[in-house]
VMD Tcl script that draws the C-alpha trace (Angstrom):
set ca {
  {0.00 0.00 0.00}
  {2.78 2.30 0.75}
  {4.06 2.05 -2.83}
  {0.64 2.74 -4.23}
  {0.26 5.90 -2.12}
  {3.68 7.05 -3.24}
  {2.87 6.57 -6.94}
  {-0.43 8.45 -6.45}
  {1.43 11.30 -4.77}
  {4.01 11.38 -7.58}
  {1.24 11.36 -10.18}
  {-0.61 14.14 -8.34}
  {2.60 16.15 -8.05}
  {3.36 15.67 -11.75}
  {-0.15 16.78 -12.72}
  {0.11 19.82 -10.41}
  {3.45 20.83 -11.95}
  {2.03 20.39 -15.48}
  {-1.02 22.48 -14.59}
  {1.19 25.20 -13.10}
  {3.38 25.27 -16.20}
  {0.33 25.44 -18.45}
  {-0.97 28.34 -16.35}
  {2.37 30.14 -16.67}
  {2.18 29.85 -20.43}
  {-1.28 31.45 -20.56}
  {-0.14 34.22 -18.18}
  {2.90 34.79 -20.38}
  {0.66 35.05 -23.47}
  {-1.61 37.53 -21.70}
  {1.40 39.58 -20.66}
  {2.58 39.71 -24.28}
  {-0.86 40.82 -25.47}
  {-0.93 43.61 -22.86}
  {2.63 44.66 -23.73}
  {1.71 44.86 -27.42}
  {-1.23 47.14 -26.63}
  {0.75 49.44 -24.33}
  {3.65 50.87 -26.32}
  {6.20 53.35 -25.08}
  {6.15 56.94 -26.34}
  {8.42 57.43 -29.32}
  {9.45 61.02 -29.74}
  {10.42 62.95 -32.84}
  {14.16 63.39 -33.29}
  {15.07 66.73 -34.86}
  {18.69 67.60 -35.65}
  {20.14 70.65 -37.34}
  {18.59 73.85 -38.67}
  {15.41 73.88 -40.72}
  {16.03 76.14 -43.73}
  {12.97 77.26 -45.66}
  {12.61 78.27 -49.30}
  {11.93 81.84 -48.10}
  {15.23 81.94 -46.23}
  {17.20 80.72 -49.25}
  {15.49 83.34 -51.44}
  {16.54 86.07 -48.96}
  {20.25 85.33 -49.54}
  {21.92 87.88 -51.79}
  {25.45 87.77 -53.26}
  {27.84 89.98 -51.32}
  {26.14 89.53 -47.93}
  {28.50 89.14 -44.99}
  {28.87 85.94 -42.99}
  {27.03 87.58 -40.10}
  {24.10 88.48 -42.34}
  {23.93 84.88 -43.58}
  {24.06 83.64 -39.98}
  {21.22 86.05 -39.09}
  {19.05 84.60 -41.86}
  {19.91 80.87 -41.68}
  {21.17 80.47 -38.13}
  {24.42 78.90 -37.01}
  {25.64 76.26 -39.46}
  {25.58 72.66 -38.30}
  {29.02 72.00 -39.75}
  {32.03 74.15 -40.48}
  {35.43 72.84 -41.43}
  {38.91 74.10 -40.72}
  {39.94 72.71 -44.09}
  {37.02 74.31 -45.97}
  {36.68 77.77 -44.43}
  {34.90 79.04 -47.52}
  {31.71 77.03 -46.93}
  {29.12 76.28 -44.30}
  {26.96 73.17 -44.20}
  {23.33 73.30 -43.07}
  {21.88 69.84 -42.53}
  {18.38 69.19 -41.20}
  {17.06 65.75 -40.23}
  {13.75 64.82 -38.64}
  {12.84 61.27 -37.65}
  {9.26 60.56 -36.60}
  {7.70 57.22 -35.69}
  {5.87 55.67 -38.61}
  {7.10 58.30 -41.09}
  {10.04 58.12 -43.49}
  {12.95 60.25 -42.12}
  {13.46 63.60 -43.86}
  {16.93 64.99 -44.56}
  {17.74 68.26 -46.30}
  {21.16 69.76 -47.00}
  {22.29 73.23 -48.00}
  {25.89 74.33 -48.58}
  {26.67 78.05 -48.46}
  {29.86 79.21 -50.26}
  {31.84 82.37 -49.48}
  {34.56 84.41 -51.17}
  {36.41 85.73 -48.14}
  {33.67 87.25 -45.96}
  {31.15 87.70 -48.81}
  {28.38 85.26 -49.71}
  {28.94 83.77 -53.18}
  {26.27 81.07 -53.71}
  {24.21 78.33 -52.10}
  {23.72 74.77 -53.35}
  {21.62 71.97 -51.99}
  {18.28 70.23 -51.85}
  {15.02 71.90 -52.84}
  {13.76 73.46 -49.62}
  {10.06 73.50 -48.70}
  {8.28 76.71 -47.81}
  {7.51 77.25 -44.13}
  {3.83 76.49 -44.77}
  {4.65 73.23 -46.57}
  {6.95 72.14 -43.76}
  {4.37 72.88 -41.05}
  {1.72 71.02 -43.04}
  {4.00 67.99 -43.33}
  {4.54 67.93 -39.57}
  {0.91 68.04 -38.58}
  {-0.34 65.84 -41.40}
  {-2.55 68.68 -42.62}
  {-3.95 68.62 -46.12}
  {-3.63 71.68 -48.30}
  {-1.78 74.85 -47.43}
  {-2.46 76.31 -43.98}
  {-3.39 79.98 -43.73}
  {-0.39 81.99 -42.58}
  {-1.10 85.39 -41.08}
  {0.50 88.39 -42.80}
  {3.69 89.56 -41.14}
  {3.41 93.19 -42.28}
  {0.88 95.75 -41.13}
  {-1.37 97.34 -43.71}
  {-1.93 101.10 -43.94}
  {-5.36 100.76 -42.31}
  {-3.85 98.80 -39.39}
  {-1.12 101.42 -38.93}
  {-3.72 104.22 -38.98}
  {-5.22 102.83 -35.73}
  {-2.12 103.94 -33.82}
  {-1.41 107.62 -33.12}
  {1.52 108.94 -35.08}
  {4.52 110.16 -33.08}
  {5.57 113.66 -33.93}
  {9.22 114.57 -34.29}
  {9.37 116.41 -30.97}
  {8.41 113.24 -29.07}
  {11.05 111.26 -30.95}
  {13.68 113.92 -30.31}
  {12.79 114.07 -26.61}
  {13.11 110.29 -26.36}
  {16.48 110.42 -28.12}
  {17.77 113.23 -25.85}
  {17.05 111.52 -22.54}
  {19.89 111.92 -20.04}
  {22.37 109.06 -20.13}
  {22.52 106.73 -17.15}
  {25.23 107.31 -14.59}
  {28.47 106.01 -16.06}
  {30.36 105.77 -12.77}
  {29.74 103.14 -10.18}
  {31.06 102.89 -6.62}
  {34.13 100.74 -6.13}
  {33.39 97.14 -5.18}
  {35.62 97.22 -2.13}
  {34.29 100.55 -0.82}
  {33.00 100.34 2.74}
}
mol new
graphics top color blue
foreach p $ca { graphics top sphere $p radius 0.5 }
foreach p [lrange $ca 0 end-1] q [lrange $ca 1 end] { graphics top cylinder $p $q radius 0.2 }
display resetview
């Protein structure tokens, strides 16, 4: 009898272990289904300077390096070996969207802007529309005031402007730091 009880206990233990392992497998499958539903946030990766078609059109031969920097921003790459050019590279990587890369090379003769070469740049409106997935061209507000808008503000006469320009200068001397 003792042997029979032992074989029953072994069989019961084996069945319990098999049931536990089968349960683990279904828990593991449920965990995978939950993990597939809950995905981590994937952020957009933006590198470099976005250069618009309007910015490229604003470049004029003979402009200084500082003027070019004011229009396009600081170049992403400059080279000690190629001091006559600046490289503007823009890359954006978004989840589920093909990465976008645009390049523009600005050439100088000394300190003067000579030419720019690179990819076809989108307008600011086209770029914004591509980011938000908008269809069509978004309405961009005008950046210049019309005559009727300017007429709403009182005009400053020359005496007010002269008075503002002739304000006394701030005190140019300061007390010594170690004065007690």
